[in-house]
Backbone as a chain_set.jsonl record, in Angstrom:
{"seq": "MNHDQLYEKAASRVKAKKGFIYHLLAYVLTLALLYAIMYFENDGELLPVLIVGLSWGIGLAAHYFYAFGTENLEDFGVSSDWEEEELEKELDRLIRKRELREQIEKEHSLLDKSERLDLKEPVERPLKNEDFI", "coords": {"N": [[0.854, -1.186, 0.0], [0.524, 2.146, -0.84], [1.376, 5.498, 0.313], [-0.823, 7.24, -0.072], [-3.003, 5.47, -0.227], [-2.902, 4.362, 2.33], [-3.469, 6.666, 3.793], [-6.096, 7.201, 2.937], [-7.389, 4.917, 3.933], [-6.979, 5.262, 6.695], [-8.361, 7.687, 7.041], [-10.922, 6.808, 6.43], [-11.387, 5.029, 8.554], [-11.33, 6.809, 10.734], [-13.537, 8.34, 10.076], [-15.544, 6.396, 10.357], [-15.383, 5.918, 13.11], [-16.115, 8.418, 14.067], [-18.718, 8.501, 13.105], [-19.819, 6.479, 14.687], [-19.679, 7.7, 17.214], [-21.495, 9.808, 16.892], [-23.779, 8.261, 16.483], [-23.978, 6.987, 18.982], [-24.433, 9.229, 20.586], [-26.932, 10.09, 19.577], [-28.43, 7.859, 20.334], [-28.295, 7.936, 23.181], [-29.472, 10.46, 23.737], [-32.014, 10.175, 22.549], [-33.091, 8.01, 24.004], [-33.099, 9.171, 26.536], [-34.959, 11.255, 26.156], [-37.229, 9.738, 25.429], [-37.531, 8.285, 27.802], [-38.136, 10.37, 29.594], [-40.565, 11.295, 28.518], [-42.168, 8.963, 28.767], [-42.083, 8.63, 31.508], [-43.27, 10.935, 32.614], [-45.655, 11.296, 31.151], [-46.91, 8.862, 30.78], [-47.524, 7.468, 33.093], [-45.148, 6.401, 34.158], [-44.501, 4.123, 32.698], [-42.124, 1.978, 31.619], [-41.482, -0.007, 29.84], [-41.59, 0.368, 26.968], [-39.306, 1.981, 26.685], [-37.276, 0.24, 27.459], [-37.521, -1.728, 25.466], [-36.932, -0.286, 23.101], [-34.373, 0.595, 23.801], [-32.893, -1.835, 24.108], [-33.205, -3.094, 21.572], [-32.206, -1.151, 19.776], [-29.747, -0.933, 20.916], [-28.461, -3.295, 20.189], [-27.93, -2.845, 17.479], [-26.275, -0.636, 17.836], [-24.114, -1.793, 19.167], [-23.146, -3.457, 17.119], [-22.355, -1.476, 15.326], [-20.315, -0.334, 16.828], [-18.368, -2.423, 16.85], [-17.846, -2.51, 14.135], [-16.701, 0.009, 13.725], [-14.59, 0.238, 15.64], [-13.493, -2.271, 15.929], [-12.154, -5.258, 17.449], [-10.201, -4.475, 19.111], [-10.342, -3.054, 21.524], [-11.444, -4.69, 23.437], [-10.274, -5.593, 25.747], [-10.844, -3.811, 27.727], [-13.25, -4.679, 28.612], [-12.709, -7.034, 29.818], [-12.002, -9.069, 28.107], [-9.547, -10.814, 26.422], [-7.291, -9.438, 24.017], [-6.089, -11.202, 22.398], [-7.792, -13.321, 22.126], [-8.779, -14.821, 20.015], [-6.546, -16.162, 18.955], [-5.87, -17.621, 21.249], [-8.142, -19.248, 21.555], [-7.964, -20.659, 19.171], [-5.613, -22.095, 19.618], [-6.434, -23.677, 21.815], [-8.469, -25.185, 20.582], [-6.999, -26.539, 18.633], [-5.297, -28.081, 20.283], [-7.254, -29.68, 21.48], [-8.223, -31.124, 19.271], [-5.905, -32.502, 18.536], [-5.512, -34.117, 20.814], [-7.834, -35.644, 20.606], [-7.392, -36.985, 18.176], [-5.115, -38.488, 18.909], [-6.225, -40.121, 20.904], [-8.057, -41.538, 19.341], [-6.297, -42.91, 17.644], [-5.009, -44.489, 19.562], [-7.15, -46.06, 20.441], [-7.757, -47.41, 18.062], [-5.38, -48.874, 17.79], [-5.525, -50.508, 20.064], [-7.829, -51.934, 19.391], [-6.923, -53.31, 17.172], [-5.018, -54.942, 18.399], [-6.714, -56.419, 20.026], [-8.226, -57.709, 18.077], [-6.23, -59.313, 16.981], [-5.704, -61.006, 19.155], [-8.116, -62.31, 19.333], [-8.098, -63.747, 17.02], [-6.356, -65.76, 17.435], [-5.448, -69.091, 17.073], [-7.305, -71.474, 18.545], [-6.859, -74.51, 20.098], [-8.485, -77.648, 19.849], [-9.979, -79.106, 22.682], [-8.407, -81.787, 24.269], [-9.745, -84.96, 24.554], [-10.038, -86.818, 27.441], [-9.927, -89.966, 28.955], [-12.73, -91.01, 30.88], [-12.888, -91.118, 34.413], [-13.521, -92.729, 37.549], [-13.611, -90.776, 39.533], [-14.712, -88.594, 38.313], [-17.4, -88.845, 38.438], [-18.26, -88.49, 40.992]], "CA": [[0.0, 0.0, 0.0], [1.294, 3.385, -0.838], [1.007, 6.472, 1.352], [-2.178, 7.761, -0.33], [-3.966, 4.429, 0.145], [-2.919, 4.305, 3.793], [-4.159, 7.864, 4.274], [-7.532, 7.006, 2.683], [-7.876, 3.903, 4.878], [-7.012, 5.901, 8.01], [-9.459, 8.654, 7.032], [-12.165, 6.04, 6.461], [-11.565, 4.516, 9.922], [-11.675, 7.95, 11.59], [-14.921, 8.685, 9.743], [-16.405, 5.373, 10.959], [-15.393, 6.165, 14.553], [-16.907, 9.633, 14.265], [-20.107, 8.086, 12.894], [-20.262, 5.753, 15.872], [-19.88, 8.661, 18.311], [-22.786, 10.468, 16.622], [-24.816, 7.252, 16.706], [-24.085, 6.841, 20.431], [-25.056, 10.457, 21.093], [-28.35, 10.023, 19.216], [-29.004, 6.799, 21.16], [-28.449, 8.41, 24.567], [-30.446, 11.557, 23.789], [-33.346, 9.644, 22.227], [-33.575, 7.235, 25.151], [-33.392, 10.108, 27.631], [-36.217, 11.918, 25.818], [-38.291, 8.731, 25.532], [-37.707, 8.007, 29.224], [-38.834, 11.512, 30.207], [-41.956, 11.282, 28.044], [-42.882, 7.836, 29.361], [-42.149, 8.812, 32.957], [-44.209, 11.991, 32.983], [-46.914, 11.255, 30.415], [-47.497, 7.535, 30.671], [-47.516, 6.871, 34.434], [-43.896, 5.703, 34.436], [-44.381, 2.861, 31.953], [-40.783, 1.993, 31.044], [-41.274, -1.124, 28.92], [-41.176, 0.836, 25.636], [-37.928, 2.484, 26.745], [-36.417, -0.943, 27.47], [-37.581, -2.374, 24.151], [-36.167, 0.539, 22.167], [-32.979, 0.594, 24.225], [-32.253, -3.118, 23.803], [-33.145, -3.357, 20.128], [-31.288, -0.194, 19.182], [-28.44, -1.252, 21.488], [-27.848, -4.348, 19.366], [-27.377, -2.154, 16.313], [-25.186, 0.208, 18.308], [-22.972, -2.682, 19.416], [-22.611, -3.841, 15.805], [-21.681, -0.299, 14.808], [-19.075, -0.213, 17.596], [-17.388, -3.389, 16.358], [-17.47, -2.09, 12.791], [-15.852, 1.204, 13.791], [-13.404, 0.083, 16.485], [-12.975, -3.633, 15.901], [-12.082, -5.96, 18.74], [-8.969, -4.033, 19.774], [-10.591, -2.486, 22.851], [-12.221, -5.622, 24.262], [-9.61, -5.798, 27.036], [-11.533, -2.955, 28.688], [-14.409, -5.432, 29.093], [-12.247, -8.285, 30.398], [-11.753, -10.066, 27.072], [-8.191, -10.656, 25.917], [-7.234, -9.074, 22.606], [-5.593, -12.375, 21.69], [-8.719, -14.416, 22.413], [-8.931, -15.676, 18.84], [-5.381, -17.042, 18.919], [-5.973, -18.528, 22.389], [-9.175, -20.239, 21.241], [-7.423, -21.498, 18.113], [-4.67, -23.009, 20.251], [-7.212, -24.645, 22.6], [-9.161, -26.085, 19.655], [-5.969, -27.38, 18.032], [-4.922, -29.056, 21.309], [-8.36, -30.627, 21.65], [-8.257, -32.007, 18.105], [-4.735, -33.385, 18.609], [-5.819, -35.132, 21.834], [-8.874, -36.515, 20.064], [-6.747, -37.845, 17.19], [-4.26, -39.436, 19.627], [-7.099, -41.114, 21.528], [-8.603, -42.386, 18.28], [-5.214, -43.81, 17.233], [-4.8, -45.454, 20.632], [-8.275, -46.994, 20.405], [-7.57, -48.267, 16.891], [-4.282, -49.785, 18.106], [-6.041, -51.504, 21.0], [-8.769, -52.788, 18.655], [-6.153, -54.24, 16.343], [-4.455, -55.943, 19.311], [-7.815, -57.283, 20.433], [-8.539, -58.563, 16.933], [-5.165, -60.318, 16.887], [-5.867, -62.008, 20.216], [-9.307, -63.104, 19.024], [-7.801, -64.605, 15.883], [-5.452, -66.839, 17.809], [-6.041, -70.41, 16.853], [-7.501, -72.245, 19.765], [-6.845, -75.941, 19.811], [-9.581, -78.42, 20.402], [-9.556, -79.791, 23.912], [-8.14, -83.223, 24.126], [-10.628, -85.735, 25.415], [-9.356, -87.802, 28.261], [-10.87, -91.018, 29.368], [-13.44, -90.741, 32.123], [-12.486, -91.905, 35.572], [-14.553, -92.812, 38.568], [-13.673, -89.531, 40.294], [-15.484, -87.619, 37.564], [-18.829, -89.033, 38.723], [-18.527, -88.327, 42.405]], "C": [[0.892, 1.24, 0.0], [0.723, 4.36, 0.191], [-0.425, 6.992, 1.162], [-3.251, 6.739, 0.057], [-4.055, 4.289, 1.66], [-3.672, 5.486, 4.378], [-5.67, 7.713, 4.09], [-8.128, 5.987, 3.659], [-7.981, 4.497, 6.278], [-8.16, 6.892, 8.104], [-10.806, 7.942, 7.104], [-12.432, 5.501, 7.872], [-11.95, 5.63, 10.885], [-13.115, 8.364, 11.344], [-15.896, 7.682, 10.368], [-16.498, 5.578, 12.471], [-16.227, 7.403, 14.886], [-18.394, 9.316, 14.094], [-20.651, 7.334, 14.093], [-20.542, 6.715, 17.023], [-21.193, 9.41, 18.118], [-23.951, 9.51, 16.873], [-25.056, 7.063, 18.204], [-24.776, 8.052, 21.051], [-26.556, 10.466, 20.787], [-29.077, 8.988, 20.073], [-29.299, 7.314, 22.573], [-29.515, 9.496, 24.652], [-31.866, 11.071, 23.51], [-33.905, 8.843, 23.396], [-33.899, 8.129, 26.338], [-34.723, 10.814, 27.389], [-37.392, 10.948, 25.947], [-38.578, 8.393, 26.992], [-38.502, 9.131, 29.892], [-40.299, 11.531, 29.796], [-42.743, 10.176, 28.729], [-43.05, 8.022, 30.871], [-43.228, 9.828, 33.344], [-45.573, 11.859, 32.322], [-47.607, 9.905, 30.433], [-47.385, 6.767, 31.992], [-46.275, 6.017, 34.693], [-43.728, 4.37, 33.743], [-43.05, 2.861, 31.197], [-40.517, 0.858, 30.063], [-40.906, -0.649, 27.513], [-39.739, 1.358, 25.605], [-36.96, 1.302, 26.717], [-36.378, -1.619, 26.104], [-36.749, -1.597, 23.138], [-34.683, 0.492, 22.517], [-32.257, -0.696, 23.87], [-32.131, -3.365, 22.303], [-32.176, -2.408, 19.433], [-29.868, -0.466, 19.692], [-27.714, -2.349, 20.723], [-27.205, -3.731, 18.125], [-26.191, -1.28, 16.691], [-23.929, -0.631, 18.589], [-22.33, -3.127, 18.1], [-21.835, -2.682, 15.188], [-20.346, -0.092, 15.525], [-18.0, -1.156, 17.048], [-16.949, -3.08, 14.939], [-16.458, -0.949, 12.854], [-14.539, 0.953, 14.534], [-12.782, -1.305, 16.435], [-12.968, -4.239, 17.287], [-10.852, -5.55, 19.536], [-9.204, -3.625, 21.227], [-11.368, -3.423, 23.773], [-11.561, -5.897, 25.613], [-10.248, -4.939, 28.119], [-12.728, -3.677, 29.315], [-14.016, -6.797, 29.632], [-12.007, -9.389, 29.395], [-10.372, -9.79, 26.489], [-8.222, -10.295, 24.435], [-6.735, -10.239, 21.761], [-6.529, -13.569, 21.848], [-8.848, -15.355, 21.226], [-7.766, -16.658, 18.743], [-5.429, -18.064, 20.058], [-7.002, -19.626, 22.121], [-8.702, -21.187, 20.15], [-6.459, -22.527, 18.684], [-5.399, -24.077, 21.067], [-7.878, -25.67, 21.682], [-8.171, -27.046, 18.999], [-5.52, -28.453, 19.021], [-5.995, -30.111, 21.491], [-8.404, -31.619, 20.489], [-7.069, -32.97, 18.099], [-4.973, -34.485, 19.631], [-6.837, -36.138, 21.309], [-8.275, -37.493, 19.047], [-5.872, -38.895, 17.879], [-5.088, -40.515, 20.305], [-7.665, -42.075, 20.493], [-7.543, -43.38, 17.803], [-4.958, -44.876, 18.285], [-5.918, -46.499, 20.638], [-8.127, -47.949, 19.223], [-6.456, -49.286, 17.127], [-4.757, -50.887, 19.041], [-7.031, -52.443, 20.311], [-8.003, -53.792, 17.797], [-5.504, -55.313, 17.205], [-5.526, -56.924, 19.761], [-8.194, -58.226, 19.3], [-7.495, -59.664, 16.773], [-5.353, -61.403, 17.939], [-7.087, -62.879, 19.957], [-9.04, -64.075, 17.879], [-6.82, -65.724, 16.22], [-6.167, -68.168, 17.635], [-6.121, -71.14, 18.186], [-7.579, -73.717, 19.387], [-8.045, -76.595, 20.47], [-9.112, -79.101, 21.683], [-9.397, -81.297, 23.662], [-9.058, -83.965, 25.087], [-9.799, -86.755, 26.181], [-10.377, -88.852, 28.686], [-11.495, -90.682, 30.718], [-12.974, -91.685, 33.222], [-13.632, -91.903, 36.569], [-14.683, -91.508, 39.352], [-14.548, -88.474, 39.602], [-16.98, -87.713, 37.92], [-19.169, -88.783, 40.166], [-18.919, -86.925, 42.708]], "O": [[1.868, 1.342, 0.744], [-0.279, 4.079, 0.848], [-1.153, 7.165, 2.139], [-4.29, 7.106, 0.607], [-5.141, 4.118, 2.212], [-4.425, 5.336, 5.34], [-6.439, 8.059, 4.986], [-9.24, 6.174, 4.154], [-8.968, 4.262, 6.976], [-8.857, 6.944, 9.117], [-11.728, 8.42, 7.765], [-13.573, 5.514, 8.334], [-12.796, 5.433, 11.757], [-13.837, 8.701, 12.282], [-16.956, 8.074, 10.854], [-17.574, 5.428, 13.05], [-16.957, 7.419, 15.878], [-19.228, 9.809, 14.853], [-21.806, 7.52, 14.478], [-21.537, 6.559, 17.731], [-21.928, 9.625, 19.082], [-24.984, 9.908, 17.412], [-26.203, 6.987, 18.646], [-25.611, 7.905, 21.943], [-27.36, 10.814, 21.651], [-30.213, 9.214, 20.491], [-30.403, 7.149, 23.09], [-30.368, 9.46, 25.539], [-32.813, 11.508, 24.164], [-35.078, 8.99, 23.739], [-34.861, 7.879, 27.065], [-35.526, 10.956, 28.31], [-38.43, 11.297, 26.509], [-39.736, 8.231, 27.377], [-39.428, 8.873, 30.661], [-41.177, 11.756, 30.629], [-43.85, 10.406, 29.216], [-44.062, 7.608, 31.438], [-43.997, 9.607, 34.279], [-46.569, 12.286, 32.907], [-48.796, 9.824, 30.124], [-47.174, 5.554, 31.994], [-46.361, 5.005, 35.388], [-42.897, 3.561, 34.155], [-42.86, 3.634, 30.258], [-39.422, 0.776, 29.507], [-39.99, -1.209, 26.911], [-39.039, 1.192, 24.606], [-35.94, 1.352, 26.031], [-35.314, -2.033, 25.643], [-35.954, -2.181, 22.402], [-33.835, 0.366, 21.633], [-31.128, -0.658, 23.382], [-31.083, -3.793, 21.821], [-31.401, -2.838, 18.579], [-28.897, -0.248, 18.967], [-26.487, -2.332, 20.623], [-26.073, -4.061, 17.772], [-25.214, -1.196, 15.947], [-22.815, -0.21, 18.278], [-21.104, -3.166, 17.988], [-20.776, -2.886, 14.593], [-19.356, 0.284, 14.896], [-16.866, -0.742, 16.81], [-15.807, -3.353, 14.57], [-15.473, -0.946, 12.116], [-13.486, 1.413, 14.094], [-11.643, -1.483, 16.865], [-13.683, -3.791, 18.184], [-10.5, -6.198, 20.522], [-8.334, -3.838, 22.072], [-11.896, -2.98, 24.792], [-12.221, -6.386, 26.53], [-10.202, -5.291, 29.298], [-13.165, -3.33, 30.412], [-14.882, -7.636, 29.881], [-11.823, -10.542, 29.786], [-10.068, -8.659, 26.108], [-9.069, -10.783, 23.687], [-6.935, -10.26, 20.547], [-6.095, -14.713, 21.715], [-9.009, -16.562, 21.409], [-7.969, -17.843, 18.48], [-5.077, -19.228, 19.868], [-6.763, -20.794, 22.424], [-8.999, -22.381, 20.191], [-6.48, -23.692, 18.287], [-5.03, -25.25, 21.02], [-7.859, -26.869, 21.96], [-8.468, -28.228, 18.828], [-5.377, -29.615, 18.642], [-5.693, -31.295, 21.638], [-8.6, -32.816, 20.699], [-7.211, -34.126, 17.702], [-4.68, -35.651, 19.367], [-6.711, -37.341, 21.543], [-8.605, -38.68, 19.049], [-5.881, -40.061, 17.485], [-4.714, -41.687, 20.292], [-7.745, -43.28, 20.732], [-7.846, -44.552, 17.582], [-4.717, -46.036, 17.95], [-5.658, -47.688, 20.821], [-8.346, -49.153, 19.361], [-6.574, -50.438, 16.71], [-4.436, -52.059, 18.842], [-7.063, -53.634, 20.622], [-8.376, -54.962, 17.702], [-5.439, -56.474, 16.799], [-5.271, -58.124, 19.864], [-8.453, -59.407, 19.531], [-7.831, -60.808, 16.467], [-5.181, -62.587, 17.649], [-7.098, -64.056, 20.319], [-9.691, -65.115, 17.783], [-6.498, -66.546, 15.362], [-7.329, -68.331, 18.005], [-5.112, -71.378, 18.85], [-8.292, -74.098, 18.459], [-8.541, -76.146, 21.504], [-7.992, -79.607, 21.759], [-10.166, -81.936, 22.943], [-9.137, -83.643, 26.272], [-8.965, -87.457, 25.61], [-11.575, -88.577, 28.748], [-10.831, -90.126, 31.593], [-12.708, -92.866, 32.997], [-14.594, -91.149, 36.427], [-15.782, -91.174, 39.795], [-15.06, -87.565, 40.256], [-17.728, -86.757, 37.719], [-20.346, -88.872, 40.519], [-19.186, -86.595, 43.864]]}, "num_chains": 1, "name": "protein.A"}
């Protein structure tokens, strides 16, 4: 990427962050106004405020991740390297699973070998008097 492309990308990211800040401001002011209206005009019925706040909040969260990415998740207790950590955990789990499967297959083959051993017919011995007592 040349300098002009980097500048355009940086300007686009700053514009997205600015858009999010305006979106957040509109969210807070609209909910405050809706809360005041519902509190004073509708006997304190706050269910509509909650519905609007939660549904719009989902969109606001999506806008946040679009504008800022996952870089700032450490502020919320999530590691910035969570994807790499999860990838490592998943890889370890799959390796353990493969090793267990190989061990089971090895044990099955040993079991098959032991079952295929030729068993000789028992030799009949003559009956004695002690056998009937």
